[in-house]
N, C-alpha and C positions, 0 to 999 in steps of 0.2 A: 622365713628369711633364709634359713640354712639351705633349703633346696633351691632357692633362687640363686644363691651364691654359687652352688655347685654347678647349676646350669650355665651361668655366665662363664665360669672358669673352664668348663668343658668346651664351650664354644671357642674360647681363646686358643685352646689346644688344637681343636679340630680344623679351624679354618684360617690359619695364617698363610702368607705367600708361599708358593711352591718353590722348592730348590732340589738339587740333585741328591739322590739317596746314598747313604753310607752306613751310619751307625744305627743301632737298635737301642731303644730306651724305654724304661718303665717310668711313667710320669703320673704320679698320683694326682687326682683332681684336687684333693686337699691334703696337706701335710700335717693336719691336726685332726684328731678323732677322739670322741668321747666313747665310753663303753655304751654299747647299744647302737652305735652308728654302723653304717655300711660303707666301707672304704672302697672307692672306685679307682681302678688303676688302668688307664689306657696304655697300650703297648704299641709303639710306632717304630717306623724305620725311615730314616732320612738323614739329612745333613743340615747343620745349623740347629735351629730350635723348633723344627716342625716335622711331621710325618708326611712323606710324599708317596709312600706305597705301603700297602698292607704287608706286614712281615710274613713271609712264607717259609716253609721248610720245617725243621724240628725246633720247637721252642717250649721251654718249661720255666715255671716260676716257683721259687721257694719263698714262702712268707715265714720269717723267723719271729715268733711272738716273744713278748717280754719274759715269759716264764720258761722259754726254751723249747716250747712246742713248735713243730714245723708243719705248715700246710704246703703240700706239693700239688701243683696244677700243671697239666700238660695241655697245650693248646692244639686244637685240631679244626677241621672244617665246620664243626658245629659251634665254634666260639662266636659269640656276638661281636659285631663290628659296628663302627660308626665312622663314616668318612674313611680315612686311611688308617684307622686305629682298630686294633683288637681290644676288647674290653674284658677285664676281670674284676670281680668284686669279692669281698669277704666280710664276714661279720666281725666287728671289733668287740671281743667278749672279755677283755681284760685291760686294765690301764697300763701305760708304759710305752716303750719304743718298739715299733715293728720295723724290721729290716727286710727289704725286698731284694731278692737275688735272682736275676734273670739270665738264662742262657739261650742263645739263638744261633742256628746255622742254616744257611740256605744252600749249602753245598759249595762247589768249587767253581772258579772262574779263571779264564785264561785270556790275556790280552796279547793279540797278535798284531804287530806293526806290519801291515800289508804293503805300505808304500812309504818307506822312511823319507824324512824323519818324523812326520806327524800323523799320517793317516793310519788308523788302526781299527780293529774290530774286537768285540768281546765274544768269547765262545764259552758256552756252559760246559764245564768239565775240567778235570785236572790234567795238565799237559802230559804227564807220563802215561795217562790212560787214553789219550786222544789218538785216533787213527788219522794222522795228518795226510797220508796218501789219499784218503777218501774225501778230503775237503775240496770244495770247489774253489780253485785259486785263480779264477778268471779275473784279470785286471791287477793281479798282485805283481809287484816288482820282483826282480831276481835277487834282491837283497832283503827280502822279508825275513822276519824273525819273531820269536816269542819273547816279548818284553818281560812278562811276569805271569806266574800261575800260582794261585793260592786257594786253599780252603778258607772260607770266611767264618770266623769264630767270634761271636759277639757276647760280651758280658755287660750287664747293666745293674746298677744299684740305686736304691732310693730309700727314704725313711718316712715313716708316718709316726708322729709323736702323739702322746696323750698325757693325761695327768700322771704325775710321779715317774716321768721318764728318766731312765738312767742314761744320760747322753754320752757317757764315756764309752758305751757299747758301740757308738757310731765310729769311734776312732780305732776299733779293733778289726783286723782283717777277718774276712769271712771265707777265704779260701778260693776265690776266683782265680783262674789261670793268670789273667792280667787284671790287676785290681788297682783302683784309685781309692786311697784311704784318706779321709779328712782328719788331719791331726789336731786342728783346733776344734773347740766346742761348736757344734753346728748351730747353736742358738746365736752365735755371733756373726753369722752370714749377713752381709750388708753393712758391716761396721768397720771395714778397712781390710788390711792384709789378712789373708787366710792361707794356711800352709797345708799341702797335701804330700802324700808319699805314693809313688807308683811301685807296685810289687809285681814280679813275674815269678811264678811258682813259689810265692811267699818270700822272695828275696828282693831287695831294692834293685831297681833297674835304672841305670844312669843313661845320660845322653839320649833321652827320649823326649820328643816334643809333646807338650800338653797344651790344650786350648781351653779357655774359659769364655763363655758367651752368655750374655743376659738376654732373656726373652724381651723382645721389643727393641733390641739394639743389635744391629748387624756387626758391630765392631767386635773383632776377635782379639782376646788377649792371649799371647803365646809366650811360652817359657820352656826351657830345657831342663830336665831333671839333673840334679847334681849327683855326686858319687854315692850319696845315700838314698837316691831315688826321690829326693824332695824337690818341690817346686812351690812357689808362692805367687798368689794373684791378689790384686787389690779388688775386692768384691764390694766396694763402697756402694751403698744404696743412694742413688741420686735424689731420692725423695722419701717421704714417709710411707709411700705406697708399697703394696705387696710386690716382691721381686722373686724371680726364679732364675737359677743359673744352671747351665749344663757344662760339665767338665768332661773332656774327652782326651783319649790318647790311643795310639795304635802302633803296632810294631812295623807296619809297612814292609819294606824290603830289607829290614835290619838283618845283617848276616849272622846274628846270634840266633835267629829263628828261621832264616832262609839259607839257601845255597845258590851259588852261581854255577850253573851246569850247562853242558851242551845239550840242546834240544834240536829237533828238526828245524831247518831254516833254508832260505834260498841259497842257490849255488854261489852267489856273490856276497854272502854275509858271513862274517866271523863273530857275530854277536853271541854272547852267552845269555842265559836266561835266569831270572830270579825265580826260584821254585821253593815253596814252603808255605806253611800256614800264615795267615794274617790274623793276629789277635787284636780285637777292638774292645775298648772299655769305656763306659760312660757312667757318670755319676750326676744325679739330679739333686740340687740343693735349693732351698727356699728360705724366705724370711718368716716362715709360718709355724715354727716348731714350738712356740709358746702360745698359750690361749690368749686370744684378743679380748680386750675389755668390752 
């Protein structure tokens, strides 16, 4: 029965409707594990609640065990895949709460508005390092400009619980550059309001938009962090069934992490460009952290 459930849940993750790609997430097939189980963790890249492309570039995962031991895994071309997901698994050899900490970068991207106001192209690379004189500008307007250029830096977190879990550990920061910390007990997911805190370099980050979305429901809940970096969402479970939520935030073109600078542009353009890293953070929460009857 256990393996049948794992198969069904993996299919739910692998084959939902396709959407545009943005975040990277570590999405455990099951958020509950007994000692002796094998925990399966698909890693995907997408927007909303599905993976629409296999994450490429540099990616590594830290599995923090209940006793403080750390498993480090770096993904490469030999990593198993299924659909648009890379797969990682590890043996659950002790009871308690496992914390998954993922980092992923696929390099830098630059958005060039070739024909303002709307037509643009994406170019791989960081604007300060691009030879714009060498680009084929056929068809570009005289007021073309670089809208934004960033290195994409993704952080993702998830939990796998077991017997005797210390759930207070889930509410402690783990040191991600941009991090979403669940302040309420994660076993209360699906029972009403749930509070989070967004940290940047370990400090609260205010005025940042966070989004919560439930698997199977395209409706996005949005809120803006307050001066303490806190935000609250109603994660009410609409039924007694198993639910999963993805919480996301990113720094976008926030001038606390970006600069507005002069970059190469068309002779009739005076537009400045947003240049700097884009930090993205995701957190997966479920209603499965306690053993079912």
